[in-house]
Phi, psi and omega in degrees: 000138184281131181283134179273146175286158179303325180293315179297321179296318179295320179295320179296318179297318180296322180292324177293321179295317179294319178300321179296320178297313180294321178301317178295318178300322178290313183297325183267005174085002176292334172239097186279161175306133182092344180288146177270137173283154172300160178296165178303318180297316179295319177298318180299316180292316183296321185254006175067039178237172176277162183301319180299324178292317177298317179297317179297322179296316180293323178294327174298316178294325177296316180297331178277353180082015182272335180223160173242127178267123179245102182307130179088342180233000174104188183248133184240140177288132180279160179284158186299327182304341179283347180284160180288124179301143185299321180294324177293321178300317179297317179297318179297319178296322178296316179295322177300318177297319178297319178297319179298315179297321179295317177299317180296318179295319179296318178298317178296320179295319178297320178295319179297317178297316179300315179298316179295319178297323180293334181277346180292142173297156184304315181295318180293325180296320178294317180299322183288341182272342179289145177283147178301138178086355179267114187271007172131000000 
């Protein structure tokens, strides 16, 4: 993995912080569906960041489906139906929890099998490794 310079790391952090501010503005209605975001340059001036950082923040929001970038005409806040429905979000979290429990159960089962195999006598251990029908 490529190591980031401190400057690149700071810019990435700044773009995430700016995206969080804009995300809040959208969620709280200060930027309503259909509203245009300020230009990258205006965002950079308003929030004290470089233009590339403002652009990266807006692209994060685009990736989340919160805005649509229209080259030449600006960035527009998307309507709420594009957001993930709350009941679906809950179901996804439930399935994530089930997967975590399954991974934990599988890990425990693997440890139990390893412990049992270690308790087998050496001759029995060899027998269990032979394929069925293989006479030796």
